[in-house]
N, C-alpha and C positions, 0 to 999 in steps of 0.2 A: 368552500370552506376557507377560512383565514388560517394559514399555516405559517408558523415561524420555524424556519429551518436553521438549526444551530450546527455549524461546521467550523472547526478551527481553521481549516484550509479552504480557501475559495479563490477563484480567479480574480485578478490576473496572476496571483502568486500562490500556486498550488502544486504540490508534488504529483507525480504521475499516479501514485496510489490513491489520490483523493479526487480523481476526475469524476467519480460517481455523483458527488453532491451537486456540482453545477448542472450535470445532465438531468438529475432528478428535479432540480428547480425549474429547468426549462420545460420538462414534461408536465409538472404540476400547473405551471402558468398556461401552457398550451391546452390543458384540460379544463381551464376556466377557474382555477383556484387563485385566491389572492395570497401571494407569497411574499414574505420578508425573510432575509437571510442575515444572521448574526455570525460574524467571523472575526478572526484576528487580523491585524494589519501587517502585511508584508513579512510573514514568517519565513518564506523561502523564495526570495525574489528571483533567484537564478532559474526557476522553473516556471516561466511565464506562460499563462494560457490566456486565450481571448475571452473576455467577459461577454456572454451572449444573452444576458438579460439586462433590463434597465438598471442603471446605477442607483436610482432612487430606492430600489428594493433592497439594497445591500447596506448594512450597518457594519462598519469596520472599527475595531477598537484596538487600543494598545494592549500589551500583555507583558507579564513579568516571567522570565525564565528562572524559576527558583532553583533549578539544578545548577545554575552558574554561580550561586551565592558562595559556596565554600571556596571555589577557586579565586573568586574576586577578593574574598577576605584574606586568603593566604597570600595573594599577590601584594596586598597592601601591607601586610605584616612582615613579609620577607624583606630583609634589608637589601639595599642595592649592593652590587659588587664593590663599588667604591667605598661605601660605608663599612662593609665587612672587612676591607683590606687596610683601611687607614683610620687612625684616631684623629678626631677633629683638633685636639689640643696640640699634638706634637707633629702631626703629619708623617709620623714614622710608619712605614709599611709593616704590616703584621701578617702572619700566616693566615690563610683563609680558614673560616670556622669549619668544624667537622661537617661533612655532608650528611644530610638526612638519610635515614635508612631507605634503600631503594624500595620503591613501591608503597611507601607509607601514604603519600598523597593519594595514590590510586585506591588504596584500601579504605581510607577515610571517605573518599568520594563515593565508593560503592555502598558503604554503610549509610551515609547521608541519603543517597538515592533510595535505598530500601526503606529507611525509617521515616523520611520526611516527604519525599516526592511521591505522594500517593493520590491518585493512581499513577501519576507520572509528573514530569517536570512542568507540564503545561497547566497544572492546577493553579498557577499564578495568574491565569487569565480570569479567574472567577470574579474578583471585584470589578474589573473593567466590564465584563460581560453583564453582570447584574445591574450595574449602573446604566449601561446602554439600554438594557431591556426595560428597566423601570421608566426611562425617558420615553421609549417607544410606546409603552402601554398608556401613556397619557393621551395619545391620539389614535391608537390602533390596538385593538384587542384580539388576540388569536383564539381560534376555536381549538387548535391543536398545536403542540410543540413537538417537533421531530428532530432528534439529535443523532448525528452520525459519528461513529467512533471507528478507529482511533483518531487522535489520542483519547484515551478512555476517561480522562478528567472531564471531557464534555458531558458524560452521563450524569454525574452528581451536579454539575453546573446547570444542566437542563432541568433536573428535579427542582433545584432551588428557584429557577426562573419560572417553572410551572406553578410553584407555590405562589409566587408574586402575581402571576396572571390568573390564578384560580382556574387553570385549564389542564386537561390531561396531557401526558407526554408519552412519546414512543421513542425507544432507543434502538438504533441500528448498529449491529456489530459486523463491520467488514472484516475485522480480526477479533479473536476472542480476548476477553479481559482476564477473568479469574482462572481460566483453564488454558491459558496460552502455552502451547507446547514449546515455544521459543523463549519462555521466560528464563532469565538468568538469576532471578531473585532467590534468596534462601527460602526454605520451607516456611519459616515463621512469617515472612512477608507474604508469601502466597496464601497463607491462611487468612491474613488480614484482607487481602484482595477478595477472597471468597466471601468474607463477611460483609465487606463494603458493597460488593456487587449485589449480594442478596438484599441488603438494606435498600439500595437504590431501586432495584427491580421490583421490590414489594410494592412500590408506589407507582410503577410504570403501568400505563394502560395497554402496552403492547411491546413486543420485541420482534425485530426484523433481523434476519441473518442471511448471509449469501450462500450458505451451504446446507443441503438437506441433511447431512450427517450431523452438523452442529445443531441443527434444529431439533433433532431427537433429544440431545442433551438438554437444551433449554426447555423443551416441553416437559421432560421428566422433572426438572427442577422448579419450573414456574407455571406450569399448566399448559395443556395442549392448545386451548382456545386463545391463548395470548401470544402465540408465536406464528410468524409468517416467514416463508422462504422467498426471497427475490434475488436471484443470482445476478451477477454482473452481466454485462452484455456489450455489444458494440453499436456505434451509431453509424447507420449507412451513409450519413452525410460526410463522416470522416473517412469511411472506407467504401467508396463507390465500387460497384461490381465491375464496371467497365474500365476502371483505371489500369493503365499499363505504365510501368516504369522500366527503363533499361536496366539490365543486370549491373550490379555494382562492380563485378569483376568479369574478366574476359571468359571466353568459351572453355579455356583450359583450367579454370579455377572455379571454386564455389565459395560463397561467403555465408558464414553462419553468424547471425546477429543476436546479441543479448543486450537488453536494456533493463537495468534494475539494480538490485542489491545482492551482495553475497553474504552468506553465513558460513564461514569456514567449518568444515566437518559436517555440515547439514545441507546447505545449498551452495555448492561450489562446482566448478567445471572439471574436477579431476577425472571423472569417468570419460568425459568428452575428449580431453587431451590424451588419455590412454588409448581411446579408440582411434584418434588421429595417428598416434604413433604406430598402431598396428597396420597402417596403410602402406608402410614401406616408402618407396619412392613417391607414391601419390600423396604422401603427407604434405609435401611442399605445395600441393595444389589446393589445399584447404586454407581459407582465411577465417579467423575468428575475430569479430569486432564486438567489443563490449563497451557500453556506455553507462555512466553512472558515477557515484561517489564510492570511495573506499574499495576500489577494485584491486588494490595492491596484492592481496593474496593470490590472485590469478597468475601473477608473474612467477611466483615461486612454484606453483603447481605446474605451470608450463615448462619451467626449467627442469623440474624433477623428471618430466616425461620426455624431455628433449624436443619439445614442440614450441619453444618460445618464439621462433621465427614466424609462426602462423598468427601470433596474437597482436592485436592492436587495441589499446585502451584509449577511450575518448571521454571527455567530461559529459555530464548530463546535458541534454538538449531539450528545447521546447517540444511539446507533444506533437505538433504538426510536422516538425522535422523528423521525429522518430517514426511517425507513420510513413513518411516518404522513404525512409531507410528500410522499413519493413517490406514495403512493396518491391524494392529493388534487391533485397537479399534473396539468396537462393533457399534458405531455410532459417527458421527462428528457433533459438534455444530457450528452453524452459527448464530451469534447474530447481528441482524440489528436493525435499528430504526423504530419503529411503527409510522411512520409519512409520510404523502404524499410527503414531501420535500425529502424523501429518495427513492422515487419511481424509479428513474433512476439508482440507484446504483447497479452495478453488480460486487460484490467483486471477486477478483481472487481466494479467498478461495473456492468459489462455484465450480470452475473448478478443484480444487484439490480434492474436494469430489467426483466429477464425475470421475476423473482419478482413484481414489482409489476404486470406486464402493462401497462405504460404505453408509448406510442410513444417511440421513440428518435430524437433529433436529434443526429447525430454528425458530427464532422470527423475526418480522419485518413487513413492509408494504405489505400485502398479494397481493393487485392488482398490485404491482410494477413488474419490469422486472424480478428480481430474484425470487420473489414469484411465478410468473406465470411459470417460468422455473421449479421450484421445483414441482409444481402441474402437469404441462403438461407432464413432463418427468418421473414422478413417482419416484422422488429422495428421498422422505420421507415425512415429515410433516412440515408445517410452520403455526404457530398459536401464538396468544397472550393471549389465555385463558389457565391457568394452567391445567384445567381438560382435555383438548384435548391432551396436551403434556403428561399428566400422563397416559392417555389411550395408547398412543404410547409406552411409556416406559414399561408399563405392558405387552404389546404384545411382545416387545423385550425380556423382562425377561422370558416370557413363551417359546419363540423360543429358547433362549439360554439353558434353562433347558432341553428342549426336545431333542435338537440336539447337544448341546455342543458348538455351534457357531452360529453366525448370517450370513446367506447366503449373498454372494455379490449380488449387484444389477445387472440386466441384462446388457450385453455388449452393447445393443442397446442404452443405455442412453448416450453413448459417441459419437454417430453419428454426424459428422459435427463440432465437438468441439475440435479437436486437434489444436495445435498452427499452424501447417503447413496449415491446411485447412483454418484457419482464416487469416493468413498472405498472403496466395496466392491471396486473393481478393484485396490486397492492391497494388500489383505491377503495374497494369494499372493506378491507381490513382497517384502513384509516378512518373510514366513516363510522365503523363500529366503535373504534377506540375513542373517537370524538363524541359518540352518542348521537350521531346524526341519523343512523338507521332507526333508532328508537323514536326520534322526533318525527321521522317520515311515517313510521307505522302509526303513531298517535294521530297525525294529521289525516291519514287515510281513514 
């Protein structure tokens, strides 16, 4: 098949959360499909990944961040300090003008974001993406268009491109759009999201999701035969079984590694810090290393629990560097939301833990999909009671003191969870969406 993959993020400039798209492109090409990729140019250059497909297959376009428009306008309208303090005619210094009401700019920004940035601020990519697609279709015509979200503005853009190509399209939801439990938008905006999602999905030939629990919801709303589940996975090339890395800290300490984003009050390390505080004198033997952006809230939480000396914050790093850190860490932190609304979330980070075969220290909704995987596969511990986590940390400290390292988890935890194994289940679904199974039946 000729498949156009639409992904806002794509190597070499892709955040960790969007590593699935390039791996999927590699899989499709390896399976014999003719793939082109449409993506935005350099949206997050600080998170570089290696491009492992031929560059001629990738079309990169400019994009407009419509979410930045209000701030840019206000910056132009706001008089400079010199203009505000001095009259041009006399040069006499005047008192500064009254300050704007605190938070006004923030409130206006939130309203603009809810009213205009739909589904999100990346919707400004649309004219650039459509122009590039139209040029591509002059020499290459897809049989199927596959859009991966978020950002969710990719979905309506894919629908419009599919109309240009007169080809079916499939939408992949790595995170939910209209029913996102992490949405901070007001209810009126969430209603608009539900209507827009339904309108786009009514034209889609299929929906792919990474969670079996989310799939139940999509099947109820859009039809069981139109939904497929393809979880994230790990690539054995990135996580070789025989790889050994020296421990990051000495025999008397353990390192807990976290790479990702925090959502204060939902996904944060408070319970982990409380668990460390319960260790008494052994608390000083635990090191918590966190990599990513906007990790400042962790500092306050560590200070509240008296564990600030254990915490090290580092900027985001390229994916290969993070993999090396995962192998050398004694355990990997996975911080999820302890709420039933997060039951279906299956973070890609979990599969990185599985690939590295390092013990998992997790918080979150225990009966959820991720919680059950951790328990059933023996990946580590998931708990929201500090004492339970403290007991696990004590056991790790004892193992490290006795043996000098924490043993890798059994190789069996990886069974069925490589990206290749997950992606292979998707090909028949895509063939049906593209109408290829009907053509094959007719030929027979």
